[in-house]
Structure formats: structure tokens, C-alpha cells
N, C-alpha and C positions, 0 to 999 in steps of 0.2 A: 504493500500500500504506500502510495506516495503522498506525502503531506505538503500541500501548497499553502504558503503563507503570503498574503497580500499586504503590502504596506500602504497605509492611508495617510494622506497629508493632514496635519492638524488643521482645525478650522481656521486658526489664526493665520495660516499661510495661504489660504485660498484667496486668490486675487480677484479684484473687481466685484466683490460682493458687498452690496450696500443695503442696509436696513432703513426703510422709510417709515417714519412715524407721522401720521396725520393727526394733528391736534384737533380736538373738538372745538366747534365754533358756537358762541352764544351771542345774544343780542342785548345791548344795554341802551338806555334812553339817550345818553349823551356822554361825551368825554369831557372831563373837567381838568384842563391842563394835562398833567401826566397821570391822572387818576380816573378811575371809573368804578361804579358800584352796581350791584344787582340786588334787587329787593323782591319780597313777596314769594310767590309760588316758585318762580325760577330759581331764586336763591336757595329756597328750601330743598328743591330737587338737587341742586348742585352740592349743597352742603351735607344733606342727610342721605340721599339716595346714592349719589356718586362718591360720597365721603371725601369731598375736596379738603385739602389741607394747605396750610400756608407754604409758599414756595412753589406750588404747582403752577403750570403755565397753560393758558388757553387763548384761543383767538377770540377777539371781541369786535363786534360790528355795531356802529351806531346808524347804519343804513347808508352812510356816505363813504366811510373809510373803515379799514380793518387794522387793529393793533394787536400785537402780542402782549397779553397781560399776565402779570404774576400775582397770585393771591397774597395779600398782606394780612387779611383778617377774615375769619369766618365766624358768624354768629347764627342764631336760629333762623332768622329771616333776612339776612343781609350778608353779602360777600363783597369785600373791597379789594380792588386790584391796583397795582402800579403798572402803568403802561411802559413797555420796554422799547418797542420799535414798531414802525408801520409795516404791515404785511401786504404784498401785492394781492389785489383782489380782482376777480373776474367781473367785468362790466358787460352787461347784456348789450349785444350789438343791435338786437331787434326789440323794439318796444311793442310788446304784444298785449292786447286787451282781449279777454275772453268773456263773451256774453253767453252765459250758461243757464239754460232752462232748469228750473227747480224740478228735480225728480225725487224718487224715494231716497231718504236721507243717507242710508248706507252707501248707495251708489253715488250720490251727490258728493258726499264727504270723501270718498275714494278719489273721485275726479278732482276735487280741490287739492288733495295731496299730490296727485300726479301732475296737475297743471303747475303747481309750485316747483316741483322737481324739473319741469320742462321750461322754467324761466319766464313764466307769465308775470307781467308787472301789475296788471289790474284785472280783477275778476268782478263781474256784475251778475248777480243772480237774477234770472229773468222769470217773471210771472207770466208764462206763456198761456195761451188759451187752453192748451191741453195739459197743463200742469195740474196736479190734483189740488183741489181747493183746500182740503185739510192740511196739506203740506205747506201751502202758501200762508195759511193762517198761523201755523206753528213756526214758520221760518225765522221770524224776529227773535223768538226765544232761543234759537240755536246760534245766534250771532257770536256769542262769547265762545262757544265751543268751536265754531268755525275759525275764529281768530287764533285760538290755541293750536288747532291743526295746522294752520298756515305757519305759525311760529315754529312748531316742531319740525315740519317738513323743510323749512328754510334752513334750520340749523343742521339737519341731517344732510342736506344737499350742499351745504356750505355756500349759500347765497350771500350776496352783499346786503340785500334788503328784503324785507318781508313784503309779499304782494299786498296791494291795496284791495280791500274787500268793500265794495260799494253796497248800498242798500238794495233791497229787492225792487226791481224796476220793471215797468211794462215794456214789451219789446219795441213798440213804436217810439217811445221816449228814448230808449237806449240807442236805437238805430239813428235817430235824428241827432243825438249828441256826439256821435263818433266823428272825429276829425283826423283819423288815421290816413296814411298814404294809400293803403290797400284795405278794402273792406269786403269781407266774404261771409256768406252764410251757407251752412251745410244743407244740401237738398237730397231728397230721396227720389226725385223724379228721374226716370230713365234717360230723358234727353238732356239732363244737366251735364255740363262739361266736367271732365275729370279734374280734380284738384291739381294733378301733375301738369295738365295743360295750362291752367290758370297761372301757375307759378313759374313756368318755363321762361327763363331769361329776365325775370323780374328783379329789380333792385329797389328797395325801399327801406326806410328807417322805422316805420311803424305799421302795424297791421291790427285790425279788429276782426275777430272770427266769432261768428254766432252759431251755437249748436242748440238745436231744439230738443223738446221732450220726446218720450216714446210716442210714436204716431206722427211725429214731424210737425212742421209749422202749418198753420192754417193759411188759406188763400189770402185773407186780409193781412196777415203778418208778412207773407211773402211780398205782397204789394207794397207794404210799408218799407220793407228792407230795400226793395228795388228803388223806391222813390228817394231813399236816403243815399243811394249810390252803391249799395251792396250788390255783389255778383254772386250767383249761386254756383256751388261746386259740389262734386260728388267724390266719395271715397271708393267708388266701385259698385258692382251689382249687388253685393251682399248688404243686408240691412244690419247695421251695428247698433248695439245698445249705446245709450248716451255716453256712459263713462268710457266705453271702448273707443267711441268716435273722438273723444277728447284727446286721448293718447295718440291715436293715429293721425289726427289732424295737426296737432301741435308738433309732433315729431317730424311730419312732412314739412311744416313751415320752417322749423329750425334747420332742417337739412337743406332746403332750397334757398333760404334767405339769411340765415345766421351762422352758417358753418364757419368755425375758426380755422 
């Protein structure tokens, strides 16, 4: 029997191996000279759940810039930081506004989270004709929860700023208020041009995209959108759920108009 012994290089000698540590990012209301603080529920989560300690470093954003912050003091509902240096932050190339019809809350909230991850700057919940009336009546009570979802998704995806969540709005009002360079609404009509065709060769700095409820937009809503300069587009022959359409449409927009 022949015994074969292989020699292994110690890990310390292996060249070109780099360990990358991505620091968690949190949001603060403002930077005060070279200091910042976090209060309330966010501070409680950082201090008690994540067991933050003095000396630990995190990225902090005030919605305009990002700094590396080092914890100086942790108390029950407050964490204080010393700012060490500014950190390069991703700036959205495309200013995207999403007009999203209110649908069942579990689906709507999933769509809010994914829209945040896909870099939407403004979200307007839409009280469409085919949105369930009970959901519209309860939507105002969900606002605080929705804001929290946007905050958590922004931190997870390391955004510079949290999306703006507008009040629930009628479609005709939201269509008329849009000032974007490009305005589109999703259509289920078989003759609607494919979104790929509408985006081919386009260059713009801002876009508003409207996505309707299950069952689609009504004829008066479509007429209102067209009157406000919106063009209808399709994602293909398959009928997608609202939350699926959000991801497909926004990913397409980013690929065509905002690729880095």
C-alpha cells in the first residue's frame, strides 16, 4: 500500500484572497456637525435586538449623504454616533414614480418592498375603480406600517433615501399631476405595444409608471391617462398579478433607462 501525503498551503499564504464586509446601513433624521443620533423604535432595535455596542461602526444616511458612524453611547431608546468619514453612495440615475393601485394588503405590501429595492423614488397608492372599497377605507390606517416597510427595505437594499409615500389618490388626479419625461401605464389589451418597444432607444431622467388593480383599468381611467399624456404598454400575452407586474415593469425600466 502506498501512502500519498499532500501538502497544503497555509491560508495565510494564499494570495489574492480578500474578505469583504458590508456594513449595515441605517437612517437618521439629520447630521449635527460630526455627530448623529437614532431614537425610538430604530434605536431600540439596534441596541437590544442587534446588541450594538460602543465602538461598532455602521453606515448612516440622512437621505442626502452617507457617513460612516461609530457608536459612542447606547441607551434604551437612543444610540449616539460620531461621524468618521463620508461614504460614496449610489445616486439613482432615473427618477421613477410608481402609481400603484391598492390591492389586497399582503400583495400591496410585497410590491412596496420590491419597488423600494428597485429604486423607486415616489410611490402613490391609487384608489382605482376596481380596487376593493374595504381596502381603500382601511388604507389610511396602514400608512404607518407602510412607512416602516419602506424604511426596512431601504436599509436592506442600502439606498441613499427612503421612497416618498404619497396619500391615496384617485387615478385621474395622479395622472394629471405627473410631470415626468416619460409617462406609461400598464395595459392588458392585446393591441397594446410591448413595453420593450416603448423603451427602445429612449433617454430620459424621469418616468411615471401606472399599474392597475386585478381586472385592469376601466375605460374612463384609460381615457384619463391618455388625456394626461400617458402611453399604454404591455408586458406580454400573459396576465400578471399586480405585484408581479410591479417587479417586471420596474426591472424593465431600470434595464432600459438606468443601467450603470
